[in-house]
C-alpha positions in Angstrom: -27.6 -5.7 -24.4 -25.9 -3.9 -21.5 -25.6 -0.2 -21.6 -21.9 0.8 -21.4 -22.1 4.5 -20.2 -22.1 4.1 -16.4 -21.1 1.3 -14.1 -24.8 0.2 -13.6 -24.3 -1.5 -17.1 -28.1 -2.0 -17.2 -29.6 -4.4 -19.5 -31.5 -2.7 -22.1 -32.9 -5.8 -23.7 -35.3 -6.0 -20.6 -36.4 -2.3 -21.0 -35.1 1.1 -20.0 -32.2 1.3 -17.4 -31.9 2.9 -14.2 -31.6 6.4 -15.6 -34.5 5.8 -18.0 -32.4 7.6 -20.7 -31.3 4.9 -23.0 -32.8 2.1 -25.1 -31.7 -0.7 -27.2 -33.0 -0.3 -30.9 -32.0 -1.5 -34.2 -29.1 -3.3 -32.7 -27.6 -0.4 -30.9 -27.7 1.5 -27.6 -29.5 4.8 -28.3 -30.6 7.8 -26.4 -34.3 8.1 -25.9 -34.2 11.9 -25.8 -31.2 13.2 -28.0 -30.4 16.6 -27.7 -33.2 17.3 -25.3 -32.5 19.8 -22.4 -34.2 21.2 -19.3 -32.0 24.0 -18.8 -29.8 26.5 -21.2 -28.4 29.5 -19.2 -25.5 31.9 -19.0 -23.2 31.5 -16.0 -19.6 32.2 -14.7 -17.1 29.3 -14.6 -16.3 29.9 -10.9 -20.1 28.9 -10.1 -19.6 25.3 -11.6 -17.5 25.4 -9.5 -14.1 25.5 -11.4 -11.6 28.0 -10.1 -8.4 26.9 -11.9 -9.5 27.0 -15.6 -9.8 30.2 -17.4 -10.8 32.3 -14.4 -13.8 34.8 -14.9 -15.0 33.3 -18.2 -18.6 33.2 -19.2 -20.1 29.8 -19.9 -23.1 28.6 -21.7 -24.5 25.8 -19.4 -26.7 23.2 -20.5 -28.6 20.5 -18.4 -30.8 17.6 -19.4 -32.9 15.5 -16.8 -32.8 12.3 -14.8 -29.8 10.7 -13.2 -28.0 7.4 -12.5 -28.1 8.1 -8.8 -30.6 9.1 -6.3 -28.8 11.5 -3.9 -30.8 12.1 -0.6 -29.5 15.5 -0.5 -29.8 16.4 -4.1 -30.4 20.2 -4.6 -31.8 19.5 -8.1 -33.9 16.7 -7.4 -36.8 18.3 -9.4 -34.6 17.7 -12.4 -32.4 14.6 -11.5 -35.5 12.7 -9.9 -38.5 14.6 -11.5 -41.8 13.6 -10.0 -43.7 15.0 -13.0 -43.3 15.8 -16.7 -40.6 18.5 -17.2 -40.7 21.3 -19.7 -38.0 20.4 -22.2 -36.8 21.7 -25.5 -34.4 20.4 -28.2 -31.2 22.1 -29.2 -29.1 20.5 -32.0 -25.4 20.6 -32.0 -25.4 23.4 -34.7 -27.9 25.5 -32.6 -25.9 25.1 -29.3 -22.6 26.3 -31.0 -24.4 29.3 -32.8 -25.9 30.3 -29.3 -22.4 30.1 -27.8 -21.1 32.3 -30.7 -23.8 34.8 -30.6 -23.4 35.2 -26.8 -19.5 35.2 -27.2 -19.3 32.4 -24.8 -15.8 30.6 -24.9 -17.2 27.7 -23.0 -19.9 25.3 -23.0 -20.5 23.2 -19.7 -22.9 20.3 -19.2 -24.1 20.3 -15.7 -27.5 20.7 -13.8 -27.8 17.0 -13.7 -25.4 14.1 -14.4 -23.9 14.3 -17.8 -23.6 10.5 -18.3 -27.3 10.2 -18.9 -27.0 12.3 -22.0 -23.5 11.7 -22.9 -23.8 10.9 -26.7 -25.6 14.4 -27.3 -22.9 16.0 -25.1 -20.0 14.3 -26.9 -21.5 15.4 -30.3 -21.8 19.0 -29.2 -18.3 19.0 -27.9 -16.9 17.7 -31.1 -18.6 20.3 -33.1 -17.6 23.0 -30.5 -14.0 22.1 -30.6 -13.9 22.6 -34.4 -15.4 26.1 -33.9 -12.7 26.9 -31.2 -15.1 26.6 -28.3 -14.1 24.7 -25.1 -16.4 22.3 -23.1 -16.5 20.8 -19.8 -18.8 18.8 -17.6 -19.9 18.2 -13.9 -20.2 14.5 -13.0 -20.5 12.1 -10.1 -18.0 10.0 -11.6 -19.9 6.7 -11.8 -18.9 6.3 -15.5 -17.5 3.1 -17.1 -13.7 3.1 -18.1 -14.8 3.6 -21.9 -17.2 6.4 -21.1 -14.6 8.2 -19.0 -12.0 7.8 -21.9 -14.4 9.0 -24.4 -15.5 12.2 -22.1 -11.7 12.9 -21.3 -10.9 12.9 -25.1 -13.9 15.3 -25.7 -14.1 17.7 -22.6 -11.5 20.2 -21.7 -12.2 20.3 -18.0 -14.3 18.2 -15.2 -15.7 19.0 -11.9 -16.1 15.4 -10.3 -18.1 14.9 -7.1 -16.5 12.5 -4.6 -18.9 12.2 -2.0 -17.1 9.6 0.3 -14.3 7.0 0.4 -16.9 4.4 2.0 -19.2 2.1 -0.1 -21.6 2.2 2.7 -22.1 6.0 2.2 -22.6 5.5 -1.4 -25.3 2.9 -0.8 -27.1 4.8 1.9 -26.9 8.3 0.5 -26.7 7.9 -3.3 -28.1 4.7 -4.0 -25.0 3.6 -5.7 -23.3 0.2 -4.9 -19.7 1.3 -4.5 -17.2 4.4 -4.8 -14.6 2.1 -6.7 -15.3 3.3 -10.2 -15.4 6.9 -9.0 -11.8 6.6 -7.5 -10.7 4.7 -10.6 -12.0 7.6 -12.8 -10.5 10.3 -10.6 -7.1 8.7 -11.1 -7.5 8.5 -14.8 -8.9 12.0 -15.3 -6.3 13.4 -13.3 -3.7 12.1 -15.8 -5.6 13.1 -19.0 -7.6 16.4 -18.5 -8.1 19.3 -16.1 -9.9 18.0 -13.1 -11.4 19.7 -9.8 -13.0 17.8 -7.2 -16.1 18.8 -5.2 -17.0 17.0 -2.0 -20.6 17.8 -0.5 -20.1 17.8 3.3 -22.9 16.6 5.5 -22.8 15.5 9.2 -22.6 11.9 8.1 -19.1 12.4 6.1 -17.5 15.5 7.7 -15.4 13.1 9.7 -14.0 11.7 6.4 -12.3 15.0 5.5 -8.8 14.0 6.7 -8.9 10.5 4.8 -10.4 12.2 1.7 -7.7 15.0 1.8 -5.0 12.3 2.0 -6.3 10.2 -0.8 -6.7 13.2 -3.0 -3.1 14.2 -2.3 -1.9 10.8 -3.1 -3.4 11.2 -6.6 -2.2 14.8 -7.2 -1.6 17.6 -4.7 -2.5 20.1 -7.6 -6.0 19.0 -7.8 -8.3 21.8 -6.5 -10.7 20.5 -3.9 -13.9 22.2 -3.1 -15.8 21.4 0.2 -19.5 22.0 -0.3 -21.2 22.7 2.9 -24.6 21.2 2.3 -27.7 22.9 3.4 -31.0 20.8 4.0 -32.5 19.7 0.9 -34.6 16.9 -0.6 -34.8 13.9 1.7 -32.4 15.6 4.1 -34.4 18.6 4.3 -34.6 18.6 8.2 -30.8 17.7 8.8 -28.7 20.2 10.3 -25.9 21.5 8.1 -22.2 21.1 9.3 -21.0 23.9 11.4 -18.8 26.3 9.5 -15.9 26.6 11.9 -15.8 22.7 12.4 -15.1 22.6 8.8 -12.6 25.3 8.8 -10.8 23.9 11.9 -10.8 20.5 10.3 -9.1 21.8 7.1 -6.6 24.0 8.9 -5.5 21.1 11.0 -4.9 18.8 7.9 -1.2 17.6 7.5 -1.4 15.4 4.2 -3.6 17.4 1.7 -4.1 19.0 -1.5 -2.4 22.5 -2.2 -5.8 24.1 -2.9 -8.8 23.5 -0.6 -11.8 25.7 -0.8 -14.9 25.8 1.6 -18.1 27.2 0.2 -21.8 27.3 -0.1 -22.3 29.9 2.7 -22.5 33.7 2.5 -19.1 35.4 3.0 -16.8 32.6 3.1 -13.2 33.6 3.2 -12.1 30.2 2.1 -12.9 30.8 -1.7 -9.6 32.8 -2.5 -6.6 31.2 -4.3 -3.3 31.7 -2.6 0.2 31.2 -4.3 1.4 27.6 -2.9 4.9 29.1 -3.1 4.7 32.4 -1.2 1.2 32.3 0.4 0.1 35.7 -1.2 -3.5 35.9 -2.7 -3.5 35.7 -6.5 -7.4 35.6 -6.9 -10.1 36.8 -4.8 -13.6 35.7 -5.0 -17.0 36.4 -3.4 -19.1 33.7 -1.9 -22.8 34.6 -2.0 -24.0 31.5 -0.5 -24.8 29.6 -3.8 -22.6 27.1 -5.5 -19.1 28.1 -6.2 -18.2 31.9 -6.1 -17.8 34.9 -8.1 -14.5 36.2 -9.1 -13.6 39.7 -7.6 -10.1 40.3 -8.6 -7.6 38.4 -10.6 -3.9 39.6 -9.7 -2.2 36.9 -11.9 0.4 38.1 -14.6 -0.6 35.6 -17.2 -0.1 32.4 -15.0 2.6 34.0 -12.6 2.3 35.0 -9.1 2.6 38.8 -9.0 4.4 38.8 -5.7 7.2 36.0 -6.2 6.9 35.3 -9.9 6.4 31.5 -9.7 4.1 29.7 -12.1 0.7 28.9 -10.8 -1.4 25.7 -11.2 -4.0 27.6 -13.2 -4.9 27.2 -16.7 -5.2 30.7 -18.3 -4.8 29.9 -22.0 -5.8 26.9 -24.2 -5.3 26.1 -27.8 -8.9 25.7 -28.9 -8.3 25.0 -32.5 -7.9 21.4 -33.4 -8.8 21.6 -37.3 
């Protein structure tokens, strides 16, 4: 029996798959560690980063462990590729929803590691959360199967998908994945079915791809927010020099075919984490880059979803109907 959650499609009849999180038992594919987590923490949605979906909302963030990739620069390698047994805990869907209600979190987010390796648990929590008027979202490397992407799009209200490169060779060398093709396919699909934001970690090895990446994303949908994440030395690339800030800025400034919203972050004091109206150019949201993932919202000048300067409607979700019952 082949696992159908990610494009490795591992044969589970021969043992555990690449992520070591699924097994074939009693004639079906099952999670080995259902509802088992390594992290449960409060966060701000901008720190995911998600900039265009319910700005300034607090989220309850859950992470499990292990991954279907092996990124050379992974900042969460101790969780994604643990070398020793992790301290974990079990939270059933009812407990997660109760925690969210108790803390008045409007959103549950699955992040820290790759959501695909614990997808059944995440989907069950998302279903119960929706029944209780709570939104859900996830971060993913996008290496899902078509069927898993469809199930996730139906369950989650937003995605941050990490597009590392357009080159198969980069994916093989730096992620241990054979091809970028499923990632590109899933971006096209998710862009049509849910709220999607893209993050691209930038190293010295892919910064030259920024123009091609920008043009490709613009061809999908220019409204997709794009986060350029300046990678710092980490994991197997702990001695690699990070990209120069001004090189990134100058490259982005010179782009011709590009998405409307490009953000540059992961360094202290970035001026490129604010949102500007694409019609009049005025600032509609200001954020503080504190050197970690994403940013912190400082001021939101929107009038509902309208620019306070020109009155045009913004490409930002400010309200969602959370009740489906």
